[in-house]
Structures are given as structure tokens and as C-alpha cells.
All heavy atoms as a GROMACS GRO file, in nm:
protein
  549
    1MET      N    1   3.395  -2.663  -0.418
    1MET     CA    2   3.325  -2.596  -0.525
    1MET      C    3   3.213  -2.682  -0.581
    1MET      O    4   3.098  -2.635  -0.597
    1MET     CB    5   3.427  -2.560  -0.630
    1MET     CG    6   3.369  -2.490  -0.755
    1MET     SD    7   3.332  -2.323  -0.721
    1MET     CE    8   3.288  -2.267  -0.879
    2SER      N    9   3.240  -2.809  -0.618
    2SER     CA   10   3.130  -2.891  -0.675
    2SER      C   11   3.020  -2.917  -0.575
    2SER      O   12   2.904  -2.936  -0.610
    2SER     CB   13   3.185  -3.026  -0.724
    2SER     OG   14   3.239  -3.097  -0.611
    3GLN      N   15   3.053  -2.910  -0.442
    3GLN     CA   16   2.952  -2.930  -0.336
    3GLN      C   17   2.861  -2.813  -0.335
    3GLN      O   18   2.741  -2.826  -0.317
    3GLN     CB   19   3.026  -2.942  -0.206
    3GLN     CG   20   2.950  -3.020  -0.099
    3GLN     CD   21   3.030  -3.044   0.027
    3GLN    OE1   22   3.129  -2.975   0.051
    3GLN    NE2   23   2.992  -3.138   0.102
    4ASP      N   24   2.912  -2.691  -0.367
    4ASP     CA   25   2.831  -2.569  -0.369
    4ASP      C   26   2.729  -2.575  -0.484
    4ASP      O   27   2.618  -2.521  -0.472
    4ASP     CB   28   2.919  -2.448  -0.378
    4ASP     CG   29   2.839  -2.314  -0.366
    4ASP    OD1   30   2.757  -2.308  -0.268
    4ASP    OD2   31   2.855  -2.229  -0.450
    5LEU      N   32   2.768  -2.640  -0.593
    5LEU     CA   33   2.675  -2.646  -0.708
    5LEU      C   34   2.547  -2.736  -0.676
    5LEU      O   35   2.449  -2.718  -0.738
    5LEU     CB   36   2.749  -2.710  -0.830
    5LEU     CG   37   2.850  -2.623  -0.891
    5LEU    CD1   38   2.924  -2.691  -1.005
    5LEU    CD2   39   2.793  -2.490  -0.945
    6ARG      N   40   2.559  -2.826  -0.580
    6ARG     CA   41   2.444  -2.910  -0.544
    6ARG      C   42   2.393  -2.879  -0.409
    6ARG      O   43   2.331  -2.960  -0.339
    6ARG     CB   44   2.486  -3.058  -0.554
    6ARG     CG   45   2.525  -3.104  -0.686
    6ARG     CD   46   2.427  -3.075  -0.797
    6ARG     NE   47   2.298  -3.136  -0.772
    6ARG     CZ   48   2.186  -3.099  -0.835
    6ARG    NH1   49   2.185  -3.008  -0.925
    6ARG    NH2   50   2.071  -3.151  -0.808
    7SER      N   51   2.416  -2.754  -0.358
    7SER     CA   52   2.366  -2.714  -0.226
    7SER      C   53   2.213  -2.717  -0.230
    7SER      O   54   2.151  -2.705  -0.336
    7SER     CB   55   2.413  -2.569  -0.200
    7SER     OG   56   2.347  -2.476  -0.281
    8PRO      N   57   2.156  -2.731  -0.113
    8PRO     CA   58   2.005  -2.733  -0.110
    8PRO      C   59   1.945  -2.606  -0.169
    8PRO      O   60   1.841  -2.615  -0.237
    8PRO     CB   61   1.973  -2.744   0.043
    8PRO     CG   62   2.092  -2.809   0.100
    8PRO     CD   63   2.212  -2.763   0.016
    9GLN      N   64   2.008  -2.495  -0.147
    9GLN     CA   65   1.954  -2.367  -0.207
    9GLN      C   66   1.953  -2.372  -0.358
    9GLN      O   67   1.855  -2.334  -0.421
    9GLN     CB   68   2.039  -2.247  -0.156
    9GLN     CG   69   2.026  -2.218  -0.009
    9GLN     CD   70   2.120  -2.293   0.077
    9GLN    OE1   71   2.188  -2.382   0.033
    9GLN    NE2   72   2.120  -2.255   0.206
   10ARG      N   73   2.059  -2.424  -0.414
   10ARG     CA   74   2.076  -2.435  -0.560
   10ARG      C   75   1.970  -2.531  -0.618
   10ARG      O   76   1.906  -2.508  -0.716
   10ARG     CB   77   2.213  -2.475  -0.598
   10ARG     CG   78   2.238  -2.513  -0.740
   10ARG     CD   79   2.309  -2.404  -0.808
   10ARG     NE   80   2.319  -2.443  -0.949
   10ARG     CZ   81   2.371  -2.367  -1.037
   10ARG    NH1   82   2.404  -2.247  -1.001
   10ARG    NH2   83   2.383  -2.403  -1.159
   11GLN      N   84   1.957  -2.646  -0.545
   11GLN     CA   85   1.860  -2.748  -0.587
   11GLN      C   86   1.720  -2.697  -0.582
   11GLN      O   87   1.640  -2.723  -0.667
   11GLN     CB   88   1.870  -2.872  -0.496
   11GLN     CG   89   2.001  -2.954  -0.522
   11GLN     CD   90   2.007  -3.073  -0.428
   11GLN    OE1   91   1.908  -3.119  -0.372
   11GLN    NE2   92   2.128  -3.120  -0.409
   12LEU      N   93   1.695  -2.614  -0.477
   12LEU     CA   94   1.560  -2.556  -0.462
   12LEU      C   95   1.530  -2.466  -0.580
   12LEU      O   96   1.415  -2.463  -0.637
   12LEU     CB   97   1.551  -2.480  -0.328
   12LEU     CG   98   1.414  -2.414  -0.306
   12LEU    CD1   99   1.300  -2.516  -0.298
   12LEU    CD2  100   1.419  -2.334  -0.172
   13ILE      N  101   1.628  -2.380  -0.616
   13ILE     CA  102   1.605  -2.290  -0.730
   13ILE      C  103   1.582  -2.367  -0.861
   13ILE      O  104   1.493  -2.334  -0.936
   13ILE     CB  105   1.732  -2.195  -0.741
   13ILE    CG1  106   1.731  -2.099  -0.624
   13ILE    CG2  107   1.725  -2.118  -0.873
   13ILE    CD1  108   1.862  -2.020  -0.614
   14GLU      N  109   1.659  -2.475  -0.878
   14GLU     CA  110   1.638  -2.553  -0.998
   14GLU      C  111   1.505  -2.618  -1.000
   14GLU      O  112   1.435  -2.625  -1.108
   14GLU     CB  113   1.747  -2.661  -1.007
   14GLU     CG  114   1.891  -2.606  -1.036
   14GLU     CD  115   1.997  -2.712  -1.020
   14GLU    OE1  116   1.967  -2.827  -0.985
   14GLU    OE2  117   2.115  -2.680  -1.043
   15CYS      N  118   1.456  -2.667  -0.885
   15CYS     CA  119   1.326  -2.729  -0.879
   15CYS      C  120   1.213  -2.626  -0.909
   15CYS      O  121   1.115  -2.650  -0.970
   15CYS     CB  122   1.302  -2.789  -0.738
   15CYS     SG  123   1.389  -2.944  -0.713
   16GLN      N  124   1.234  -2.502  -0.848
   16GLN     CA  125   1.135  -2.397  -0.876
   16GLN      C  126   1.127  -2.358  -1.015
   16GLN      O  127   1.016  -2.336  -1.073
   16GLN     CB  128   1.170  -2.273  -0.786
   16GLN     CG  129   1.148  -2.290  -0.639
   16GLN     CD  130   1.207  -2.180  -0.555
   16GLN    OE1  131   1.303  -2.120  -0.593
   16GLN    NE2  132   1.147  -2.161  -0.438
   17MET      N  133   1.236  -2.357  -1.085
   17MET     CA  134   1.241  -2.320  -1.228
   17MET      C  135   1.173  -2.434  -1.307
   17MET      O  136   1.090  -2.406  -1.397
   17MET     CB  137   1.381  -2.302  -1.280
   17MET     CG  138   1.444  -2.176  -1.223
   17MET     SD  139   1.608  -2.123  -1.275
   17MET     CE  140   1.682  -2.264  -1.348
   18ALA      N  141   1.203  -2.559  -1.278
   18ALA     CA  142   1.142  -2.670  -1.347
   18ALA      C  143   0.990  -2.676  -1.317
   18ALA      O  144   0.909  -2.702  -1.413
   18ALA     CB  145   1.208  -2.802  -1.301
   19HIS      N  146   0.950  -2.644  -1.199
   19HIS     CA  147   0.805  -2.640  -1.163
   19HIS      C  148   0.735  -2.530  -1.245
   19HIS      O  149   0.628  -2.555  -1.293
   19HIS     CB  150   0.793  -2.613  -1.013
   19HIS     CG  151   0.651  -2.630  -0.962
   19HIS    ND1  152   0.568  -2.525  -0.957
   19HIS    CD2  153   0.584  -2.735  -0.913
   19HIS    CE1  154   0.451  -2.562  -0.912
   19HIS    NE2  155   0.462  -2.691  -0.884
   20ALA      N  156   0.801  -2.415  -1.253
   20ALA     CA  157   0.738  -2.305  -1.327
   20ALA      C  158   0.732  -2.344  -1.476
   20ALA      O  159   0.629  -2.314  -1.543
   20ALA     CB  160   0.820  -2.177  -1.315
   21ASP      N  161   0.831  -2.411  -1.528
   21ASP     CA  162   0.827  -2.452  -1.669
   21ASP      C  163   0.709  -2.554  -1.690
   21ASP      O  164   0.635  -2.545  -1.793
   21ASP     CB  165   0.957  -2.521  -1.710
   21ASP     CG  166   1.070  -2.419  -1.722
   21ASP    OD1  167   1.044  -2.298  -1.726
   21ASP    OD2  168   1.186  -2.462  -1.729
   22LEU      N  169   0.695  -2.648  -1.599
   22LEU     CA  170   0.590  -2.748  -1.611
   22LEU      C  171   0.453  -2.677  -1.600
   22LEU      O  172   0.357  -2.711  -1.665
   22LEU     CB  173   0.602  -2.852  -1.504
   22LEU     CG  174   0.691  -2.970  -1.534
   22LEU    CD1  175   0.709  -3.063  -1.415
   22LEU    CD2  176   0.647  -3.047  -1.650
   23ASP      N  177   0.437  -2.583  -1.509
   23ASP     CA  178   0.315  -2.507  -1.497
   23ASP      C  179   0.279  -2.442  -1.628
   23ASP      O  180   0.166  -2.448  -1.672
   23ASP     CB  181   0.331  -2.392  -1.386
   23ASP     CG  182   0.271  -2.427  -1.257
   23ASP    OD1  183   0.192  -2.528  -1.248
   23ASP    OD2  184   0.296  -2.356  -1.163
   24ALA      N  185   0.374  -2.375  -1.692
   24ALA     CA  186   0.349  -2.308  -1.822
   24ALA      C  187   0.309  -2.410  -1.926
   24ALA      O  188   0.218  -2.385  -2.005
   24ALA     CB  189   0.472  -2.228  -1.860
   25LEU      N  190   0.381  -2.520  -1.932
   25LEU     CA  191   0.353  -2.626  -2.031
   25LEU      C  192   0.212  -2.682  -2.010
   25LEU      O  193   0.142  -2.701  -2.111
   25LEU     CB  194   0.459  -2.733  -2.021
   25LEU     CG  195   0.458  -2.840  -2.125
   25LEU    CD1  196   0.479  -2.784  -2.267
   25LEU    CD2  197   0.566  -2.945  -2.100
   26ILE      N  198   0.177  -2.710  -1.885
   26ILE     CA  199   0.045  -2.766  -1.861
   26ILE      C  200  -0.069  -2.663  -1.895
   26ILE      O  201  -0.166  -2.696  -1.955
   26ILE     CB  202   0.033  -2.814  -1.710
   26ILE    CG1  203   0.123  -2.940  -1.693
   26ILE    CG2  204  -0.110  -2.840  -1.671
   26ILE    CD1  205   0.147  -2.974  -1.547
   27ASP      N  206  -0.043  -2.536  -1.865
   27ASP     CA  207  -0.138  -2.428  -1.896
   27ASP      C  208  -0.151  -2.416  -2.051
   27ASP      O  209  -0.263  -2.408  -2.102
   27ASP     CB  210  -0.098  -2.298  -1.840
   27ASP     CG  211  -0.116  -2.289  -1.691
   27ASP    OD1  212  -0.189  -2.375  -1.636
   27ASP    OD2  213  -0.064  -2.198  -1.626
   28GLN      N  214  -0.037  -2.422  -2.121
   28GLN     CA  215  -0.045  -2.410  -2.270
   28GLN      C  216  -0.121  -2.531  -2.323
   28GLN      O  217  -0.199  -2.517  -2.420
   28GLN     CB  218   0.096  -2.412  -2.329
   28GLN     CG  219   0.165  -2.281  -2.320
   28GLN     CD  220   0.304  -2.287  -2.376
   28GLN    OE1  221   0.364  -2.390  -2.391
   28GLN    NE2  222   0.358  -2.170  -2.409
   29ALA      N  223  -0.096  -2.646  -2.268
   29ALA     CA  224  -0.162  -2.768  -2.318
   29ALA      C  225  -0.314  -2.761  -2.298
   29ALA      O  226  -0.387  -2.806  -2.384
   29ALA     CB  227  -0.105  -2.894  -2.250
   30ALA      N  228  -0.353  -2.702  -2.188
   30ALA     CA  229  -0.499  -2.686  -2.160
   30ALA      C  230  -0.561  -2.589  -2.259
   30ALA      O  231  -0.684  -2.607  -2.294
   30ALA     CB  232  -0.520  -2.644  -2.017
   31MET      N  233  -0.488  -2.490  -2.308
   31MET     CA  234  -0.544  -2.391  -2.393
   31MET      C  235  -0.530  -2.420  -2.546
   31MET      O  236  -0.583  -2.359  -2.625
   31MET     CB  237  -0.473  -2.256  -2.368
   31MET     CG  238  -0.473  -2.206  -2.229
   31MET     SD  239  -0.635  -2.154  -2.178
   31MET     CE  240  -0.627  -1.987  -2.224
   32ALA      N  241  -0.450  -2.529  -2.573
   32ALA     CA  242  -0.422  -2.566  -2.713
   32ALA      C  243  -0.547  -2.614  -2.782
   32ALA      O  244  -0.639  -2.673  -2.722
   32ALA     CB  245  -0.319  -2.673  -2.716
   33PRO      N  246  -0.565  -2.579  -2.911
   33PRO     CA  247  -0.675  -2.626  -2.990
   33PRO      C  248  -0.688  -2.778  -2.991
   33PRO      O  249  -0.798  -2.831  -2.983
   33PRO     CB  250  -0.656  -2.566  -3.126
   33PRO     CG  251  -0.521  -2.510  -3.126
   33PRO     CD  252  -0.465  -2.507  -2.990
   34LEU      N  253  -0.575  -2.844  -3.007
   34LEU     CA  254  -0.571  -2.991  -2.999
   34LEU      C  255  -0.513  -3.031  -2.863
   34LEU      O  256  -0.398  -3.004  -2.835
   34LEU     CB  257  -0.480  -3.050  -3.112
   34LEU     CG  258  -0.532  -3.026  -3.253
   34LEU    CD1  259  -0.429  -3.078  -3.351
   34LEU    CD2  260  -0.660  -3.104  -3.271
   35PRO      N  261  -0.595  -3.082  -2.776
   35PRO     CA  262  -0.549  -3.111  -2.638
   35PRO      C  263  -0.435  -3.214  -2.640
   35PRO      O  264  -0.429  -3.305  -2.731
   35PRO     CB  265  -0.670  -3.169  -2.566
   35PRO     CG  266  -0.772  -3.200  -2.676
   35PRO     CD  267  -0.737  -3.122  -2.795
   36LEU      N  268  -0.345  -3.202  -2.545
   36LEU     CA  269  -0.231  -3.289  -2.532
   36LEU      C  270  -0.289  -3.427  -2.493
   36LEU      O  271  -0.385  -3.438  -2.430
   36LEU     CB  272  -0.136  -3.234  -2.418
   36LEU     CG  273   0.001  -3.295  -2.408
   36LEU    CD1  274   0.081  -3.266  -2.538
   36LEU    CD2  275   0.072  -3.235  -2.292
   37ASP      N  276  -0.214  -3.529  -2.532
   37ASP     CA  277  -0.247  -3.661  -2.491
   37ASP      C  278  -0.275  -3.673  -2.343
   37ASP      O  279  -0.191  -3.624  -2.265
   37ASP     CB  280  -0.126  -3.757  -2.533
   37ASP     CG  281  -0.150  -3.896  -2.495
   37ASP    OD1  282  -0.263  -3.942  -2.486
   37ASP    OD2  283  -0.044  -3.966  -2.470
   38GLU      N  284  -0.388  -3.736  -2.304
   38GLU     CA  285  -0.424  -3.740  -2.163
   38GLU      C  286  -0.321  -3.805  -2.076
   38GLU      O  287  -0.292  -3.756  -1.968
   38GLU     CB  288  -0.558  -3.813  -2.152
   38GLU     CG  289  -0.619  -3.806  -2.012
   38GLU     CD  290  -0.656  -3.665  -1.968
   38GLU    OE1  291  -0.697  -3.584  -2.050
   38GLU    OE2  292  -0.642  -3.636  -1.847
   39LEU      N  293  -0.258  -3.910  -2.127
   39LEU     CA  294  -0.151  -3.977  -2.051
   39LEU      C  295  -0.031  -3.884  -2.026
   39LEU      O  296   0.019  -3.875  -1.916
   39LEU     CB  297  -0.107  -4.106  -2.121
   39LEU     CG  298   0.001  -4.187  -2.054
   39LEU    CD1  299  -0.045  -4.235  -1.913
   39LEU    CD2  300   0.032  -4.307  -2.136
   40MET      N  301   0.006  -3.814  -2.133
   40MET     CA  302   0.121  -3.720  -2.122
   40MET      C  303   0.091  -3.610  -2.021
   40MET      O  304   0.169  -3.572  -1.942
   40MET     CB  305   0.146  -3.661  -2.256
   40MET     CG  306   0.261  -3.560  -2.255
   40MET     SD  307   0.416  -3.632  -2.213
   40MET     CE  308   0.485  -3.663  -2.368
   41LEU      N  309  -0.035  -3.562  -2.024
   41LEU     CA  310  -0.079  -3.452  -1.932
   41LEU      C  311  -0.074  -3.505  -1.792
   41LEU      O  312  -0.027  -3.436  -1.696
   41LEU     CB  313  -0.216  -3.407  -1.970
   41LEU     CG  314  -0.269  -3.281  -1.903
   41LEU    CD1  315  -0.171  -3.164  -1.936
   41LEU    CD2  316  -0.406  -3.239  -1.955
   42ARG      N  317  -0.121  -3.628  -1.766
   42ARG     CA  318  -0.117  -3.682  -1.630
   42ARG      C  319   0.031  -3.699  -1.587
   42ARG      O  320   0.061  -3.676  -1.470
   42ARG     CB  321  -0.187  -3.823  -1.625
   42ARG     CG  322  -0.326  -3.810  -1.590
   42ARG     CD  323  -0.390  -3.936  -1.558
   42ARG     NE  324  -0.471  -3.987  -1.669
   42ARG     CZ  325  -0.479  -4.108  -1.716
   42ARG    NH1  326  -0.417  -4.204  -1.656
   42ARG    NH2  327  -0.555  -4.132  -1.823
   43ARG      N  328   0.120  -3.739  -1.676
   43ARG     CA  329   0.263  -3.755  -1.642
   43ARG      C  330   0.321  -3.618  -1.604
   43ARG      O  331   0.399  -3.612  -1.509
   43ARG     CB  332   0.339  -3.819  -1.754
   43ARG     CG  333   0.315  -3.968  -1.766
   43ARG     CD  334   0.389  -4.020  -1.881
   43ARG     NE  335   0.361  -4.168  -1.890
   43ARG     CZ  336   0.391  -4.244  -1.996
   43ARG    NH1  337   0.443  -4.185  -2.108
   43ARG    NH2  338   0.370  -4.373  -1.995
   44LEU      N  339   0.288  -3.515  -1.680
   44LEU     CA  340   0.337  -3.383  -1.650
   44LEU      C  341   0.287  -3.335  -1.516
   44LEU      O  342   0.370  -3.284  -1.434
   44LEU     CB  343   0.292  -3.282  -1.755
   44LEU     CG  344   0.358  -3.296  -1.895
   44LEU    CD1  345   0.294  -3.209  -1.993
   44LEU    CD2  346   0.509  -3.277  -1.887
   45LYS      N  347   0.163  -3.359  -1.483
   45LYS     CA  348   0.107  -3.317  -1.351
   45LYS      C  349   0.167  -3.397  -1.238
   45LYS      O  350   0.196  -3.344  -1.132
   45LYS     CB  351  -0.044  -3.334  -1.348
   45LYS     CG  352  -0.112  -3.230  -1.438
   45LYS     CD  353  -0.265  -3.248  -1.436
   45LYS     CE  354  -0.334  -3.145  -1.519
   45LYS     NZ  355  -0.480  -3.156  -1.517
   46LYS      N  356   0.191  -3.523  -1.261
   46LYS     CA  357   0.260  -3.606  -1.158
   46LYS      C  358   0.400  -3.557  -1.133
   46LYS      O  359   0.447  -3.552  -1.020
   46LYS     CB  360   0.264  -3.754  -1.206
   46LYS     CG  361   0.300  -3.848  -1.097
   46LYS     CD  362   0.283  -3.993  -1.146
   46LYS     CE  363   0.314  -4.087  -1.039
   46LYS     NZ  364   0.291  -4.230  -1.071
   47ARG      N  365   0.477  -3.523  -1.239
   47ARG     CA  366   0.606  -3.472  -1.226
   47ARG      C  367   0.606  -3.341  -1.148
   47ARG      O  368   0.692  -3.308  -1.066
   47ARG     CB  369   0.671  -3.450  -1.364
   47ARG     CG  370   0.806  -3.386  -1.362
   47ARG     CD  371   0.913  -3.478  -1.310
   47ARG     NE  372   1.036  -3.407  -1.307
   47ARG     CZ  373   1.125  -3.404  -1.205
   47ARG    NH1  374   1.096  -3.470  -1.095
   47ARG    NH2  375   1.232  -3.339  -1.208
   48ARG      N  376   0.506  -3.255  -1.176
   48ARG     CA  377   0.494  -3.125  -1.110
   48ARG      C  378   0.468  -3.146  -0.960
   48ARG      O  379   0.528  -3.078  -0.880
   48ARG     CB  380   0.377  -3.045  -1.178
   48ARG     CG  381   0.358  -2.903  -1.112
   48ARG     CD  382   0.252  -2.823  -1.184
   48ARG     NE  383   0.124  -2.895  -1.179
   48ARG     CZ  384   0.009  -2.838  -1.227
   48ARG    NH1  385   0.015  -2.725  -1.288
   48ARG    NH2  386  -0.104  -2.901  -1.216
   49LEU      N  387   0.383  -3.246  -0.927
   49LEU     CA  388   0.363  -3.276  -0.786
   49LEU      C  389   0.485  -3.323  -0.717
   49LEU      O  390   0.515  -3.281  -0.602
   49LEU     CB  391   0.252  -3.373  -0.771
   49LEU     CG  392   0.108  -3.331  -0.782
   49LEU    CD1  393   0.008  -3.438  -0.773
   49LEU    CD2  394   0.078  -3.231  -0.669
   50ALA      N  395   0.565  -3.404  -0.786
   50ALA     CA  396   0.687  -3.459  -0.731
   50ALA      C  397   0.787  -3.342  -0.704
   50ALA      O  398   0.854  -3.342  -0.600
   50ALA     CB  399   0.751  -3.564  -0.824
   51LEU      N  400   0.791  -3.249  -0.798
   51LEU     CA  401   0.877  -3.135  -0.781
   51LEU      C  402   0.831  -3.047  -0.659
   51LEU      O  403   0.916  -2.999  -0.581
   51LEU     CB  404   0.877  -3.043  -0.906
   51LEU     CG  405   0.970  -3.092  -1.017
   51LEU    CD1  406   0.939  -3.016  -1.143
   51LEU    CD2  407   1.115  -3.079  -0.980
   52ARG      N  408   0.705  -3.036  -0.644
   52ARG     CA  409   0.651  -2.963  -0.528
   52ARG      C  410   0.696  -3.025  -0.396
   52ARG      O  411   0.739  -2.959  -0.303
   52ARG     CB  412   0.497  -2.950  -0.538
   52ARG     CG  413   0.436  -2.850  -0.440
   52ARG     CD  414   0.293  -2.834  -0.455
   52ARG     NE  415   0.258  -2.780  -0.585
   52ARG     CZ  416   0.138  -2.803  -0.646
   52ARG    NH1  417   0.046  -2.875  -0.584
   52ARG    NH2  418   0.116  -2.753  -0.764
   53ASP      N  419   0.685  -3.158  -0.390
   53ASP     CA  420   0.727  -3.231  -0.275
   53ASP      C  421   0.872  -3.215  -0.244
   53ASP      O  422   0.919  -3.192  -0.140
   53ASP     CB  423   0.696  -3.376  -0.286
   53ASP     CG  424   0.548  -3.410  -0.282
   53ASP    OD1  425   0.465  -3.323  -0.239
   53ASP    OD2  426   0.508  -3.522  -0.326
   54GLN      N  427   0.951  -3.220  -0.354
   54GLN     CA  428   1.094  -3.207  -0.342
   54GLN      C  429   1.130  -3.064  -0.297
   54GLN      O  430   1.222  -3.045  -0.212
   54GLN     CB  431   1.162  -3.237  -0.477
   54GLN     CG  432   1.309  -3.250  -0.474
   54GLN     CD  433   1.372  -3.284  -0.604
   54GLN    OE1  434   1.305  -3.305  -0.704
   54GLN    NE2  435   1.502  -3.290  -0.608
   55MET      N  436   1.062  -2.963  -0.344
   55MET     CA  437   1.084  -2.827  -0.300
   55MET      C  438   1.049  -2.805  -0.152
   55MET      O  439   1.124  -2.737  -0.083
   55MET     CB  440   0.998  -2.729  -0.382
   55MET     CG  441   1.046  -2.710  -0.523
   55MET     SD  442   0.959  -2.585  -0.625
   55MET     CE  443   0.788  -2.611  -0.596
   56ALA      N  444   0.947  -2.874  -0.107
   56ALA     CA  445   0.912  -2.864   0.033
   56ALA      C  446   1.020  -2.928   0.121
   56ALA      O  447   1.057  -2.874   0.226
   56ALA     CB  448   0.772  -2.932   0.061
   57GLN      N  449   1.068  -3.044   0.076
   57GLN     CA  450   1.176  -3.110   0.146
   57GLN      C  451   1.307  -3.025   0.156
   57GLN      O  452   1.368  -3.012   0.258
   57GLN     CB  453   1.202  -3.246   0.086
   57GLN     CG  454   1.308  -3.327   0.162
   57GLN     CD  455   1.332  -3.466   0.098
   57GLN    OE1  456   1.293  -3.484  -0.023
   57GLN    NE2  457   1.394  -3.552   0.166
   58LEU      N  458   1.343  -2.965   0.045
   58LEU     CA  459   1.462  -2.880   0.034
   58LEU      C  460   1.441  -2.760   0.123
   58LEU      O  461   1.535  -2.716   0.188
   58LEU     CB  462   1.487  -2.839  -0.110
   58LEU     CG  463   1.549  -2.952  -0.203
   58LEU    CD1  464   1.539  -2.912  -0.346
   58LEU    CD2  465   1.687  -2.988  -0.162
   59GLN      N  466   1.327  -2.702   0.117
   59GLN     CA  467   1.295  -2.582   0.199
   59GLN      C  468   1.310  -2.621   0.350
   59GLN      O  469   1.366  -2.538   0.427
   59GLN     CB  470   1.153  -2.530   0.176
   59GLN     CG  471   1.121  -2.393   0.240
   59GLN     CD  472   1.210  -2.283   0.180
   59GLN    OE1  473   1.228  -2.267   0.062
   59GLN    NE2  474   1.272  -2.209   0.271
   60TRP      N  475   1.270  -2.731   0.391
   60TRP     CA  476   1.282  -2.776   0.528
   60TRP      C  477   1.430  -2.795   0.562
   60TRP      O  478   1.466  -2.763   0.672
   60TRP     CB  479   1.204  -2.905   0.549
   60TRP     CG  480   1.206  -2.943   0.696
   60TRP    CD1  481   1.121  -2.903   0.792
   60TRP    CD2  482   1.298  -3.037   0.760
   60TRP    NE1  483   1.162  -2.960   0.914
   60TRP    CE2  484   1.268  -3.039   0.896
   60TRP    CE3  485   1.413  -3.112   0.708
   60TRP    CZ2  486   1.345  -3.123   0.981
   60TRP    CZ3  487   1.480  -3.191   0.799
   60TRP    CH2  488   1.447  -3.193   0.928
   61MET      N  489   1.506  -2.848   0.461
   61MET     CA  490   1.649  -2.868   0.490
   61MET      C  491   1.719  -2.731   0.505
   61MET      O  492   1.812  -2.720   0.590
   61MET     CB  493   1.715  -2.943   0.376
   61MET     CG  494   1.683  -3.091   0.366
   61MET     SD  495   1.747  -3.168   0.212
   61MET     CE  496   1.922  -3.144   0.226
   62ILE      N  497   1.677  -2.639   0.430
   62ILE     CA  498   1.740  -2.504   0.439
   62ILE      C  499   1.700  -2.431   0.565
   62ILE      O  500   1.785  -2.371   0.628
   62ILE     CB  501   1.700  -2.418   0.316
   62ILE    CG1  502   1.760  -2.479   0.188
   62ILE    CG2  503   1.741  -2.272   0.331
   62ILE    CD1  504   1.703  -2.430   0.058
   63ASP      N  505   1.573  -2.441   0.603
   63ASP     CA  506   1.517  -2.368   0.713
   63ASP      C  507   1.429  -2.457   0.802
   63ASP      O  508   1.307  -2.445   0.794
   63ASP     CB  509   1.441  -2.244   0.668
   63ASP     CG  510   1.388  -2.155   0.780
   63ASP    OD1  511   1.457  -2.152   0.881
   63ASP    OD2  512   1.287  -2.090   0.758
   64PRO      N  513   1.492  -2.544   0.877
   64PRO     CA  514   1.410  -2.632   0.959
   64PRO      C  515   1.342  -2.556   1.068
   64PRO      O  516   1.394  -2.460   1.130
   64PRO     CB  517   1.511  -2.739   1.021
   64PRO     CG  518   1.640  -2.668   1.010
   64PRO     CD  519   1.633  -2.567   0.897
   65LYS      N  520   1.216  -2.590   1.097
   65LYS     CA  521   1.137  -2.523   1.202
   65LYS      C  522   1.169  -2.583   1.336
   65LYS      O  523   1.180  -2.704   1.349
   65LYS     CB  524   0.988  -2.538   1.172
   65LYS     CG  525   0.942  -2.487   1.039
   65LYS     CD  526   0.959  -2.333   1.028
   65LYS     CE  527   0.918  -2.283   0.896
   65LYS     NZ  528   1.002  -2.176   0.849
   66GLU      N  529   1.199  -2.494   1.428
   66GLU     CA  530   1.226  -2.543   1.568
   66GLU      C  531   1.099  -2.586   1.637
   66GLU      O  532   0.989  -2.527   1.615
   66GLU     CB  533   1.287  -2.424   1.643
   66GLU     CG  534   1.418  -2.374   1.592
   66GLU     CD  535   1.531  -2.480   1.615
   66GLU    OE1  536   1.524  -2.549   1.716
   66GLU    OE2  537   1.613  -2.490   1.526
   67PRO      N  538   1.109  -2.690   1.712
   67PRO     CA  539   0.981  -2.734   1.784
   67PRO      C  540   0.945  -2.627   1.885
   67PRO      O  541   1.026  -2.560   1.943
   67PRO     CB  542   1.024  -2.859   1.860
   67PRO     CG  543   1.175  -2.879   1.833
   67PRO     CD  544   1.221  -2.774   1.735
   68ALA      N  545   0.815  -2.614   1.904
   68ALA     CA  546   0.760  -2.503   1.987
   68ALA      C  547   0.781  -2.542   2.134
   68ALA      O  548   0.796  -2.648   2.178
   68ALA     CB  549   0.610  -2.489   1.964
   0.00000   0.00000   0.00000
């Protein structure tokens, strides 16, 4: 049961949700009258990129492409 909670599919969904949350936060920060601290914005974007890499890795684990 606990193994199922950390399955690649579950992790992928969690990463996708976190990525969407970061996207929204970054978009809101860009539209805010007082811009977010530049360092904080860079950290958010770096975290978003790390999540994107993690999602790609999980996607490959779930559905590895066969060599041609």
C-alpha cells in the first residue's frame, strides 16, 4: 500500500500540480503592482525547471521509449 503512494504515476501527478502552482505564482508575481523580490523570483523559476526535469524523468520511467 505505501509503495503505491509513491508510485511514479503518483509522483508525476504531484509534480504536475506543484509545477502548475509555481506557474500561477510566477504569473501573479509578474502582474503584481509591487514586483516580487528578484532573488525569490529566480528561486521559484529554478524550482519550476527542476520540477519539469523531474516530470520528464518520471514520464520516462512510466513509459520508456523502445529503441528504433
